[in-house]
Backbone and ligand atoms as CSV (ligand in chain L), in Angstrom:
chain,resi,resn,atom,element,x,y,z
A,1,MET,N,N,119.488,58.664,105.560
A,1,MET,CA,C,119.028,60.027,105.420
A,1,MET,C,C,119.919,61.016,106.219
A,2,ILE,N,N,120.059,60.727,107.537
A,2,ILE,CA,C,120.801,61.712,108.334
A,2,ILE,C,C,122.325,61.503,108.121
A,3,GLY,N,N,123.017,62.580,108.249
A,3,GLY,CA,C,124.477,62.542,108.127
A,3,GLY,C,C,125.183,62.838,109.403
A,4,ARG,N,N,126.105,63.802,109.416
A,4,ARG,CA,C,126.903,64.093,110.600
A,4,ARG,C,C,126.023,64.570,111.753
A,5,LEU,N,N,126.468,64.294,112.990
A,5,LEU,CA,C,125.963,64.965,114.163
A,5,LEU,C,C,126.477,66.399,114.101
A,6,ASN,N,N,125.595,67.345,113.917
A,6,ASN,CA,C,126.056,68.749,113.851
A,6,ASN,C,C,126.338,69.328,115.230
A,7,HIS,N,N,125.367,69.151,116.147
A,7,HIS,CA,C,125.597,69.615,117.517
A,7,HIS,C,C,124.646,68.957,118.512
A,8,VAL,N,N,125.067,69.018,119.748
A,8,VAL,CA,C,124.182,68.711,120.863
A,8,VAL,C,C,123.950,70.017,121.572
A,9,ALA,N,N,122.672,70.322,121.851
A,9,ALA,CA,C,122.330,71.584,122.537
A,9,ALA,C,C,121.953,71.299,123.969
A,10,ILE,N,N,122.537,72.071,124.870
A,10,ILE,CA,C,122.267,71.950,126.308
A,10,ILE,C,C,121.679,73.264,126.800
A,11,ALA,N,N,120.468,73.191,127.330
A,11,ALA,CA,C,119.852,74.377,127.911
A,11,ALA,C,C,120.394,74.580,129.337
A,12,VAL,N,N,120.731,75.813,129.682
A,12,VAL,CA,C,121.344,76.069,130.955
A,12,VAL,C,C,120.701,77.300,131.610
A,13,PRO,N,N,120.568,77.252,132.926
A,13,PRO,CA,C,119.974,78.372,133.644
A,13,PRO,C,C,120.920,79.549,133.747
A,14,ASP,N,N,122.241,79.334,133.674
A,14,ASP,CA,C,123.223,80.432,133.848
A,14,ASP,C,C,124.288,80.232,132.743
A,15,LEU,N,N,124.137,81.006,131.689
A,15,LEU,CA,C,125.013,80.800,130.514
A,15,LEU,C,C,126.465,81.115,130.833
A,16,ALA,N,N,126.722,82.115,131.628
A,16,ALA,CA,C,128.120,82.479,131.960
A,16,ALA,C,C,128.778,81.336,132.774
A,17,ALA,N,N,128.023,80.796,133.718
A,17,ALA,CA,C,128.557,79.693,134.531
A,17,ALA,C,C,128.810,78.467,133.675
A,18,ALA,N,N,127.885,78.168,132.750
A,18,ALA,CA,C,128.048,77.002,131.883
A,18,ALA,C,C,129.227,77.189,130.952
A,19,THR,N,N,129.409,78.414,130.477
A,19,THR,CA,C,130.571,78.687,129.594
A,19,THR,C,C,131.893,78.465,130.331
A,20,ARG,N,N,131.909,78.856,131.602
A,20,ARG,CA,C,133.121,78.627,132.415
A,20,ARG,C,C,133.380,77.125,132.601
A,21,VAL,N,N,132.327,76.316,132.782
A,21,VAL,CA,C,132.548,74.886,132.933
A,21,VAL,C,C,133.196,74.330,131.676
A,22,TYR,N,N,132.685,74.712,130.500
A,22,TYR,CA,C,133.246,74.168,129.268
A,22,TYR,C,C,134.641,74.724,128.965
A,23,LYS,N,N,134.828,76.049,129.244
A,23,LYS,CA,C,136.083,76.705,128.914
A,23,LYS,C,C,137.184,76.324,129.938
A,24,ASP,N,N,136.862,76.505,131.190
A,24,ASP,CA,C,137.876,76.374,132.231
A,24,ASP,C,C,138.029,74.943,132.759
A,25,THR,N,N,136.896,74.337,133.045
A,25,THR,CA,C,136.983,72.964,133.627
A,25,THR,C,C,137.303,71.930,132.571
A,26,LEU,N,N,136.603,72.009,131.433
A,26,LEU,CA,C,136.781,71.021,130.380
A,26,LEU,C,C,137.813,71.457,129.330
A,27,GLY,N,N,138.257,72.695,129.407
A,27,GLY,CA,C,139.331,73.152,128.486
A,27,GLY,C,C,138.934,73.216,127.007
A,28,ALA,N,N,137.668,73.527,126.762
A,28,ALA,CA,C,137.205,73.589,125.378
A,28,ALA,C,C,137.330,75.009,124.815
A,29,SER,N,N,137.311,75.072,123.498
A,29,SER,CA,C,137.299,76.392,122.834
A,29,SER,C,C,135.832,76.813,122.712
A,30,VAL,N,N,135.520,77.992,123.232
A,30,VAL,CA,C,134.123,78.469,123.255
A,30,VAL,C,C,134.032,79.831,122.560
A,31,SER,N,N,132.872,80.086,121.965
A,31,SER,CA,C,132.640,81.356,121.294
A,31,SER,C,C,132.137,82.411,122.289
A,32,ALA,N,N,132.040,83.627,121.852
A,32,ALA,CA,C,131.368,84.661,122.604
A,32,ALA,C,C,129.873,84.356,122.544
A,33,PRO,N,N,129.075,84.818,123.546
A,33,PRO,CA,C,127.636,84.592,123.493
A,33,PRO,C,C,127.028,85.352,122.318
A,34,LEU,N,N,126.063,84.679,121.674
A,34,LEU,CA,C,125.429,85.258,120.487
A,34,LEU,C,C,123.911,85.252,120.723
A,35,ASP,N,N,123.317,86.452,120.768
A,35,ASP,CA,C,121.852,86.564,120.925
A,35,ASP,C,C,121.144,86.156,119.671
A,36,GLN,N,N,120.115,85.338,119.833
A,36,GLN,CA,C,119.331,84.932,118.667
A,36,GLN,C,C,117.865,85.230,119.002
A,37,PRO,N,N,117.439,86.510,118.850
A,37,PRO,CA,C,116.114,86.927,119.260
A,37,PRO,C,C,115.007,86.132,118.569
A,38,ALA,N,N,115.231,85.755,117.302
A,38,ALA,CA,C,114.172,84.987,116.620
A,38,ALA,C,C,113.923,83.614,117.223
A,39,HIS,N,N,114.923,83.112,117.966
A,39,HIS,CA,C,114.802,81.797,118.580
A,39,HIS,C,C,114.615,81.865,120.099
A,40,GLY,N,N,114.679,83.054,120.657
A,40,GLY,CA,C,114.502,83.216,122.097
A,40,GLY,C,C,115.639,82.665,122.944
A,41,VAL,N,N,116.837,82.626,122.363
A,41,VAL,CA,C,117.960,82.068,123.118
A,41,VAL,C,C,119.229,82.906,122.853
A,42,THR,N,N,120.143,82.827,123.829
A,42,THR,CA,C,121.499,83.289,123.612
A,42,THR,C,C,122.351,82.014,123.551
A,43,VAL,N,N,123.217,81.926,122.548
A,43,VAL,CA,C,123.952,80.679,122.335
A,43,VAL,C,C,125.460,80.914,122.492
A,44,VAL,N,N,126.093,79.963,123.178
A,44,VAL,CA,C,127.579,79.889,123.162
A,44,VAL,C,C,127.918,78.592,122.459
A,45,PHE,N,N,128.791,78.696,121.452
A,45,PHE,CA,C,129.210,77.500,120.713
A,45,PHE,C,C,130.471,76.926,121.370
A,46,VAL,N,N,130.477,75.651,121.633
A,46,VAL,CA,C,131.635,74.943,122.106
A,46,VAL,C,C,132.163,74.159,120.927
A,47,ASN,N,N,133.340,74.515,120.472
A,47,ASN,CA,C,133.867,73.862,119.259
A,47,ASN,C,C,134.737,72.680,119.627
A,48,LEU,N,N,134.326,71.513,119.178
A,48,LEU,CA,C,135.060,70.289,119.469
A,48,LEU,C,C,135.669,69.829,118.121
A,49,PRO,N,N,136.681,68.967,118.210
A,49,PRO,CA,C,137.299,68.537,116.953
A,49,PRO,C,C,136.349,67.862,115.961
A,50,ASN,N,N,135.354,67.138,116.480
A,50,ASN,CA,C,134.455,66.415,115.564
A,50,ASN,C,C,133.042,66.901,115.570
A,51,SER,N,N,132.685,67.852,116.413
A,51,SER,CA,C,131.311,68.357,116.424
A,51,SER,C,C,131.242,69.610,117.320
A,52,LYS,N,N,130.033,69.944,117.696
A,52,LYS,CA,C,129.840,71.133,118.537
A,52,LYS,C,C,128.880,70.809,119.672
A,53,VAL,N,N,129.016,71.554,120.730
A,53,VAL,CA,C,127.965,71.642,121.753
A,53,VAL,C,C,127.478,73.089,121.734
A,54,GLU,N,N,126.188,73.257,121.860
A,54,GLU,CA,C,125.643,74.609,121.979
A,54,GLU,C,C,125.035,74.766,123.344
A,55,LEU,N,N,125.485,75.783,124.062
A,55,LEU,CA,C,124.872,76.101,125.355
A,55,LEU,C,C,123.812,77.165,125.095
A,56,LEU,N,N,122.586,76.822,125.524
A,56,LEU,CA,C,121.423,77.689,125.247
A,56,LEU,C,C,121.000,78.384,126.538
A,57,GLY,N,N,121.037,79.706,126.549
A,57,GLY,CA,C,120.517,80.463,127.675
A,57,GLY,C,C,119.220,81.156,127.252
A,58,LEU,N,N,118.400,81.468,128.226
A,58,LEU,CA,C,117.145,82.190,127.961
A,58,LEU,C,C,117.409,83.570,127.399
A,59,LEU,N,N,116.562,83.936,126.414
A,59,LEU,CA,C,116.605,85.321,125.936
A,59,LEU,C,C,115.132,85.769,125.753
A,60,GLY,N,N,114.744,86.795,126.522
A,60,GLY,CA,C,113.368,87.316,126.381
A,60,GLY,C,C,112.349,86.498,127.175
A,61,ASP,N,N,111.097,86.944,127.044
A,61,ASP,CA,C,110.042,86.367,127.877
A,61,ASP,C,C,109.398,85.131,127.291
A,62,ASN,N,N,109.558,84.955,126.001
A,62,ASN,CA,C,108.856,83.829,125.326
A,62,ASN,C,C,109.815,82.768,124.872
A,63,SER,N,N,110.909,82.545,125.614
A,63,SER,CA,C,111.906,81.615,125.174
A,63,SER,C,C,111.367,80.184,125.108
A,64,PRO,N,N,111.645,79.471,124.034
A,64,PRO,CA,C,111.207,78.065,123.958
A,64,PRO,C,C,111.940,77.164,124.947
A,65,VAL,N,N,113.021,77.650,125.574
A,65,VAL,CA,C,113.668,76.821,126.582
A,65,VAL,C,C,113.208,77.079,127.995
A,66,ALA,N,N,112.294,78.089,128.179
A,66,ALA,CA,C,111.849,78.443,129.514
A,66,ALA,C,C,111.180,77.263,130.217
A,67,LYS,N,N,110.289,76.601,129.495
A,67,LYS,CA,C,109.508,75.472,130.042
A,67,LYS,C,C,110.476,74.294,130.388
A,68,PHE,N,N,111.448,74.093,129.478
A,68,PHE,CA,C,112.427,73.021,129.703
A,68,PHE,C,C,113.241,73.280,130.978
A,69,LEU,N,N,113.616,74.536,131.167
A,69,LEU,CA,C,114.391,74.862,132.376
A,69,LEU,C,C,113.557,74.803,133.658
A,70,GLU,N,N,112.257,75.060,133.476
A,70,GLU,CA,C,111.359,74.906,134.616
A,70,GLU,C,C,111.386,73.423,135.076
A,71,ASN,N,N,111.353,72.514,134.090
A,71,ASN,CA,C,111.364,71.096,134.398
A,71,ASN,C,C,112.740,70.544,134.706
A,72,ASN,N,N,113.751,71.256,134.260
A,72,ASN,CA,C,115.161,70.815,134.462
A,72,ASN,C,C,115.968,71.987,134.991
A,73,PRO,N,N,115.767,72.317,136.261
A,73,PRO,CA,C,116.349,73.550,136.791
A,73,PRO,C,C,117.875,73.613,136.731
A,74,ASN,N,N,118.528,72.433,136.676
A,74,ASN,CA,C,119.987,72.469,136.540
A,74,ASN,C,C,120.460,72.507,135.110
A,75,GLY,N,N,119.500,72.514,134.183
A,75,GLY,CA,C,119.831,72.421,132.751
A,75,GLY,C,C,119.853,70.981,132.299
A,76,GLY,N,N,120.033,70.762,131.015
A,76,GLY,CA,C,120.055,69.398,130.505
A,76,GLY,C,C,120.099,69.403,128.978
A,77,ILE,N,N,120.238,68.209,128.418
A,77,ILE,CA,C,120.304,68.120,126.954
A,77,ILE,C,C,118.919,68.478,126.396
A,78,HIS,N,N,118.879,69.465,125.517
A,78,HIS,CA,C,117.641,69.986,124.978
A,78,HIS,C,C,117.324,69.399,123.639
A,79,HIS,N,N,118.273,69.265,122.738
A,79,HIS,CA,C,118.077,68.638,121.450
A,79,HIS,C,C,119.403,68.192,120.843
A,80,ILE,N,N,119.277,67.340,119.845
A,80,ILE,CA,C,120.463,66.970,119.052
A,80,ILE,C,C,120.196,67.311,117.632
A,81,CYS,N,N,121.205,67.699,116.899
A,81,CYS,CA,C,121.039,68.145,115.531
A,81,CYS,C,C,121.831,67.298,114.527
A,82,TYR,N,N,121.106,66.788,113.565
A,82,TYR,CA,C,121.730,65.980,112.495
A,82,TYR,C,C,121.673,66.750,111.186
A,83,GLU,N,N,122.711,66.541,110.419
A,83,GLU,CA,C,122.707,67.196,109.087
A,83,GLU,C,C,122.007,66.287,108.066
A,84,VAL,N,N,121.301,66.940,107.168
A,84,VAL,CA,C,120.702,66.246,106.017
A,84,VAL,C,C,121.061,66.999,104.767
A,85,PRO,N,N,121.195,66.288,103.668
A,85,PRO,CA,C,121.604,66.963,102.424
A,85,PRO,C,C,120.529,67.915,101.858
A,86,ASP,N,N,119.241,67.514,102.049
A,86,ASP,CA,C,118.146,68.306,101.463
A,86,ASP,C,C,117.011,68.319,102.481
A,87,ILE,N,N,116.782,69.436,103.140
A,87,ILE,CA,C,115.884,69.477,104.260
A,87,ILE,C,C,114.432,69.284,103.855
A,88,ILE,N,N,114.033,69.776,102.669
A,88,ILE,CA,C,112.664,69.638,102.212
A,88,ILE,C,C,112.375,68.151,101.868
A,89,ALA,N,N,113.337,67.514,101.204
A,89,ALA,CA,C,113.186,66.087,100.892
A,89,ALA,C,C,113.127,65.277,102.197
A,90,ALA,N,N,113.957,65.625,103.168
A,90,ALA,CA,C,113.950,64.882,104.426
A,90,ALA,C,C,112.586,65.067,105.148
A,91,ARG,N,N,112.114,66.305,105.193
A,91,ARG,CA,C,110.818,66.594,105.803
A,91,ARG,C,C,109.705,65.798,105.187
A,92,ASP,N,N,109.674,65.826,103.854
A,92,ASP,CA,C,108.566,65.164,103.151
A,92,ASP,C,C,108.625,63.658,103.407
A,93,GLN,N,N,109.794,63.089,103.393
A,93,GLN,CA,C,109.959,61.650,103.604
A,93,GLN,C,C,109.552,61.296,105.041
A,94,LEU,N,N,109.949,62.131,106.027
A,94,LEU,CA,C,109.604,61.825,107.398
A,94,LEU,C,C,108.123,61.982,107.643
A,95,LYS,N,N,107.495,62.980,107.047
A,95,LYS,CA,C,106.048,63.174,107.210
A,95,LYS,C,C,105.283,61.966,106.657
A,96,LYS,N,N,105.770,61.514,105.516
A,96,LYS,CA,C,105.161,60.315,104.907
A,96,LYS,C,C,105.203,59.112,105.842
A,97,GLN,N,N,106.259,59.067,106.667
A,97,GLN,CA,C,106.398,57.978,107.601
A,97,GLN,C,C,105.681,58.236,108.919
A,98,GLY,N,N,104.982,59.355,108.992
A,98,GLY,CA,C,104.178,59.642,110.171
A,98,GLY,C,C,104.836,60.488,111.205
A,99,ALA,N,N,106.054,60.975,110.986
A,99,ALA,CA,C,106.726,61.785,111.962
A,99,ALA,C,C,106.110,63.188,111.975
A,100,ARG,N,N,106.120,63.759,113.169
A,100,ARG,CA,C,105.573,65.104,113.320
A,100,ARG,C,C,106.665,66.164,113.291
A,101,VAL,N,N,106.456,67.161,112.439
A,101,VAL,CA,C,107.393,68.302,112.367
A,101,VAL,C,C,106.785,69.407,113.263
A,102,ILE,N,N,107.617,70.026,114.075
A,102,ILE,CA,C,107.130,71.039,114.990
A,102,ILE,C,C,106.937,72.357,114.241
A,103,GLY,N,N,105.910,73.106,114.647
A,103,GLY,CA,C,105.611,74.406,114.035
A,103,GLY,C,C,104.854,74.218,112.725
A,104,ASN,N,N,105.030,75.166,111.844
A,104,ASN,CA,C,104.222,75.125,110.589
A,104,ASN,C,C,104.840,74.220,109.530
A,105,GLY,N,N,105.931,73.559,109.860
A,105,GLY,CA,C,106.524,72.602,108.891
A,105,GLY,C,C,107.471,73.244,107.924
A,106,GLU,N,N,107.603,74.578,107.977
A,106,GLU,CA,C,108.532,75.238,107.055
A,106,GLU,C,C,109.831,75.452,107.759
A,107,PRO,N,N,110.956,75.207,107.098
A,107,PRO,CA,C,112.242,75.399,107.725
A,107,PRO,C,C,112.475,76.892,108.112
A,108,LYS,N,N,113.165,77.077,109.264
A,108,LYS,CA,C,113.573,78.422,109.667
A,108,LYS,C,C,115.103,78.491,109.528
A,109,ILE,N,N,115.619,79.699,109.527
A,109,ILE,CA,C,117.060,79.833,109.485
A,109,ILE,C,C,117.588,79.678,110.930
A,110,GLY,N,N,118.488,78.699,111.096
A,110,GLY,CA,C,118.961,78.366,112.422
A,110,GLY,C,C,120.226,79.129,112.811
A,111,ALA,N,N,120.845,78.648,113.884
A,111,ALA,CA,C,122.000,79.350,114.503
A,111,ALA,C,C,123.197,79.465,113.557
A,112,HIS,N,N,123.249,78.643,112.536
A,112,HIS,CA,C,124.420,78.678,111.635
A,112,HIS,C,C,124.091,79.227,110.248
A,113,GLY,N,N,122.908,79.916,110.199
A,113,GLY,CA,C,122.545,80.563,108.933
A,113,GLY,C,C,122.018,79.566,107.909
A,114,LYS,N,N,121.676,78.367,108.338
A,114,LYS,CA,C,121.161,77.348,107.440
A,114,LYS,C,C,119.738,76.927,107.807
A,115,PRO,N,N,118.970,76.399,106.863
A,115,PRO,CA,C,117.578,76.020,107.193
A,115,PRO,C,C,117.565,74.864,108.168
A,116,VAL,N,N,116.658,74.977,109.170
A,116,VAL,CA,C,116.488,73.912,110.171
A,116,VAL,C,C,115.020,73.601,110.388
A,117,LEU,N,N,114.769,72.389,110.877
A,117,LEU,CA,C,113.424,71.959,111.306
A,117,LEU,C,C,113.580,71.180,112.571
A,118,PHE,N,N,112.519,71.168,113.385
A,118,PHE,CA,C,112.530,70.350,114.609
A,118,PHE,C,C,111.487,69.266,114.492
A,119,LEU,N,N,111.815,68.083,115.004
A,119,LEU,CA,C,110.930,66.910,114.971
A,119,LEU,C,C,110.493,66.566,116.363
A,120,HIS,N,N,109.273,66.079,116.478
A,120,HIS,CA,C,108.665,65.875,117.801
A,120,HIS,C,C,109.427,64.755,118.572
A,121,PRO,N,N,109.725,65.047,119.837
A,121,PRO,CA,C,110.460,64.042,120.631
A,121,PRO,C,C,109.697,62.708,120.755
A,122,LYS,N,N,108.359,62.764,120.754
A,122,LYS,CA,C,107.630,61.511,120.929
A,122,LYS,C,C,107.866,60.531,119.763
A,123,ASP,N,N,108.256,61.061,118.625
A,123,ASP,CA,C,108.522,60.209,117.462
A,123,ASP,C,C,109.978,59.785,117.381
A,124,PHE,N,N,110.853,60.336,118.238
A,124,PHE,CA,C,112.278,60.071,118.104
A,124,PHE,C,C,112.915,59.785,119.471
A,125,CYS,N,N,112.396,58.721,120.085
A,125,CYS,CA,C,113.034,58.158,121.273
A,125,CYS,C,C,113.120,59.162,122.444
A,126,GLY,N,N,112.138,60.051,122.502
A,126,GLY,CA,C,112.093,60.981,123.625
A,126,GLY,C,C,113.083,62.124,123.487
A,127,THR,N,N,113.606,62.344,122.302
A,127,THR,CA,C,114.614,63.404,122.099
A,127,THR,C,C,114.158,64.354,121.011
A,128,LEU,N,N,114.130,65.649,121.352
A,128,LEU,CA,C,113.887,66.665,120.324
A,128,LEU,C,C,115.043,66.640,119.319
A,129,VAL,N,N,114.661,66.450,118.046
A,129,VAL,CA,C,115.649,66.364,116.977
A,129,VAL,C,C,115.566,67.585,116.058
A,130,GLU,N,N,116.702,68.169,115.807
A,130,GLU,CA,C,116.793,69.266,114.857
A,130,GLU,C,C,117.464,68.717,113.600
A,131,LEU,N,N,116.932,69.059,112.451
A,131,LEU,CA,C,117.596,68.734,111.177
A,131,LEU,C,C,118.130,70.015,110.620
A,132,GLU,N,N,119.357,69.983,110.152
A,132,GLU,CA,C,119.947,71.155,109.532
A,132,GLU,C,C,120.453,70.775,108.130
A,133,GLN,N,N,120.122,71.585,107.178
A,133,GLN,CA,C,120.631,71.295,105.825
A,133,GLN,C,C,122.142,71.511,105.826
A,134,ALA,N,N,122.832,70.516,105.347
A,134,ALA,CA,C,124.312,70.544,105.381
A,134,ALA,C,C,124.859,71.581,104.406
L,1,CO,CO,CO,120.308,73.410,117.596
């Protein structure tokens, strides 16, 4: 069902500092910060030859990463994103197998302008999983 690893998302308490680590220390190509008010985050994309890392900073008062950063004050891996060819078919198949989809179960438009869904970490080895339609 799942295809490419689309990205690994890392929530960080200081987006500018994290961007410097990836740009200057690790020598990666990084994007400008992009506010995503619908998701409560500001994102910096780290472009790697075979995938991406997304640095997630808090945006606004109701950010979904606020609780995560409370528990992980230095930041940490927040989710991983796999591509699927058909997100509705993937959702329906996973639900049939008992997996929990977060929210109302309807895909939202994600950071790359494509439909995404999140799956409950308790069903996926303790890791929040994002599915993105390829
Ligand atoms: Co993501």
